[in-house]
Phi, psi and omega in degrees: 000328178299322178297319179296316178300314180296317179294320178301311183287328175298315179297316182294318179292321176300318178300317178297322178294317179297321176299316180298321177298321177299316179297316179297316183298316182287333178285318185269322183234068188303314182295315179297317181298313181292330181285323189252353182301328182298328181288324175294319179297318181296312180297314181298319179298317179300317180291311184300314182293315181296313181298319181297310184286324187269338183230305189294314181296309178302321180296316181293325179294329176290328187277332183207130182291342180265009181303323178303327178292318179294325177300312178296319181298320179297318178295312183293326179302309180289326178298310181294323176299316180290325176297319179294313183291331180293341177297335184258003184282140179282129180261353182275163179291317179240115181258134181256339182278124183293334181296330180293334177271327185286320183299310177298327179290325173297321175300317177296323177298319177295317177303314183294324176296317177297322176304317179299320177295320180298321176302314181298315181296310186293321179289332177287333176289307174191154179297321180298316179297318179297315180296317179300311179297321183295325182303309180288320184292318180298318181292329180282351176289331180300305177294333179296321176296318179296314181297318179301314181297314183295324178299321180286319178298321181300329181257034169070024170283142175292156184305314183296313181293321178298319179296316181295312182295320179295321178296314180297314185287314190260334185261309185290326188295331181293305176298329177297316178298320180293316183292315182293321184281340185304310181297332183279328187261335187305321186257016181287153177288163181300315178300321179292321175298324178299318177297314180294324178296317179294320176301318178298319180297319177299320178294318181294321178296320177300311181301313183289313190272326185245353176251308183282311185300316177299322178295321178298318181295325179296322184290326179054045177279146188301318187254014181294324178294322177297317179297322177299312181291328175296318177300318179296314182296317179300315180297315180298316180299314181296317182294314183289335181274356181285000000 
């Protein structure tokens, strides 16, 4: 069990580090970051969606007959959370109110905290399930760090303050979610883990299909579709070779 705990936290801390790298990259190399973030998003979306449909959902359905309800609940949870937070999003080209940048970043912080919980759930089911989920989730943290920073810069936060707030919201919250949820999830029965696993799959599908893919489509980058399919193929190869 100690190995599972270590792997869970290693994945969560790695996610936080990748988010921090994203914040650093957009701060130091703004043009490169904005130009290439779409490829990380595309690859991550391909992995997250494939892993969810091909491994996590079937596994959860075996563990609990009520897993389909939890799958829907996981999807709706993030959907409703985003609908609520979108009420505070700035629609103008230039936003002067700092709250318009802070509210969406708080939303990203909640997402990242949920990511930490997902690491705990998936690694408790099996190391293979945890690693599969982690591949896509860690990679989607890079653009999440960039997006958090840009949201704050857009609403007139200074670079230093934007970096700090983005780090707190998007980077620290993932390992925090993993650590806090571990005592609660570690001793759960297999059927209950199945429900949580299915809930996690619903959340991952939401992130991949309705958060990442629309953003990718907006960018219209030449090789974004290729990056998406590479992510799908990588996930399929790993699943089939297990």
